[in-house]
ZAMAR-349420 format. One record per residue (C-alpha): residue number from 1; residue in one letter; z, y, x. Coordinates in Angstrom, 1 decimal. Each point is the difference from the previous one (the first is absolute). Example, Ala and Ser with C-alpha at 12.3 -4.5 7.8 and 13.67 -1.06 7.14 Angstrom:
<nodes>
NODE    nr   rest        z        y        x
NODE     1      A      7.8     -4.5     12.3
NODE     2      S     -0.7      3.4      1.4
</nodes>
This chain:
<nodes>
NODE    nr   rest        z        y        x
NODE     1      X     93.3     89.2    112.6
NODE     2      X      3.3      1.5     -1.3
NODE     3      X      0.9      2.5     -2.7
NODE     4      X      0.4      3.6      1.3
NODE     5      X      2.3      2.6     -1.6
NODE     6      X     -1.7      3.3     -0.7
NODE     7      X      1.1      2.4      2.6
NODE     8      X      0.2     -2.6      2.8
NODE     9      X     -1.6      1.4      3.2
NODE    10      X     -3.1     -2.0      0.7
NODE    11      X     -2.1      0.3      3.1
NODE    12      X     -3.7      0.8      0.0
NODE    13      X     -2.2     -3.0     -0.6
NODE    14      X      2.5     -1.8     -2.2
NODE    15      X     -1.8     -1.6     -3.0
NODE    16      X      1.4      0.4     -3.5
NODE    17      X     -0.7     -1.7     -3.2
NODE    18      X      0.6      2.0     -3.2
NODE    19      X      0.6     -2.2     -3.0
NODE    20      X     -0.7      1.0     -3.6
NODE    21      X      0.3     -1.9     -3.3
NODE    22      X     -3.3      1.4     -1.4
NODE    23      X     -2.1      0.3      3.2
NODE    24      X     -0.9     -2.3      2.9
NODE    25      X      2.0      0.2      3.2
NODE    26      X     -1.0      2.9      2.1
NODE    27      X      0.2     -0.1      3.8
NODE    28      X      0.8      3.1      2.1
NODE    29      X      0.5      0.6      3.7
NODE    30      X      2.6      2.6      1.1
NODE    31      X     -1.5      2.9      2.0
NODE    32      X      3.1      2.1      0.2
NODE    33      X      3.6      0.1     -1.4
NODE    34      X      2.3      3.0     -0.2
NODE    35      X      2.9      1.4     -2.0
NODE    36      X     -1.1      3.4     -1.5
NODE    37      X      3.1      2.2      0.1
NODE    38      X     -1.8      2.9     -1.7
NODE    39      X     -0.8     -2.0     -3.1
NODE    40      X      3.6     -1.3     -0.1
NODE    41      X      1.3      3.6     -0.1
NODE    42      X     -2.5      1.0     -2.7
NODE    43      X      1.1     -3.0     -2.1
NODE    44      X      3.7      0.8      0.6
NODE    45      X      0.5     -3.3      1.9
NODE    46      X      2.6     -0.3      2.7
NODE    47      X     -2.5     -2.0      2.1
NODE    48      X     -3.7      0.3      0.6
NODE    49      X     -2.8     -1.8     -1.9
NODE    50      X     -1.4     -3.1      1.8
NODE    51      X     -3.8      0.3      0.2
NODE    52      X     -2.5     -2.5      1.2
NODE    53      X     -3.6      0.9      0.9
NODE    54      X     -2.0     -3.2     -0.5
NODE    55      X     -3.6     -1.2      0.0
NODE    56      X     -1.4     -2.5     -2.5
NODE    57      X     -2.6     -2.7      0.5
NODE    58      X     -2.8      2.4     -0.6
NODE    59      X      1.2      2.5      2.6
NODE    60      X      1.3      2.6     -2.4
NODE    61      X      3.3      1.7      0.9
NODE    62      X      2.9      0.3     -2.4
NODE    63      X      3.5      1.4      0.0
NODE    64      X      2.8     -2.1     -1.4
NODE    65      X      3.1      2.2     -0.8
</nodes>
């Protein structure tokens, strides 16, 4: 396992571990990755906003932006 920089393009099926000081490690699987240009414009960014659609251990879907 290696550290991943937020915004790095990850392929579907890649497993992620989210670390937190006050919560147990959380595991996610990438479903989709894209750079949302519309959100980038709305936030006055010169680039888009990296977004991951992920699934947790219980099958729930989340967006990480």
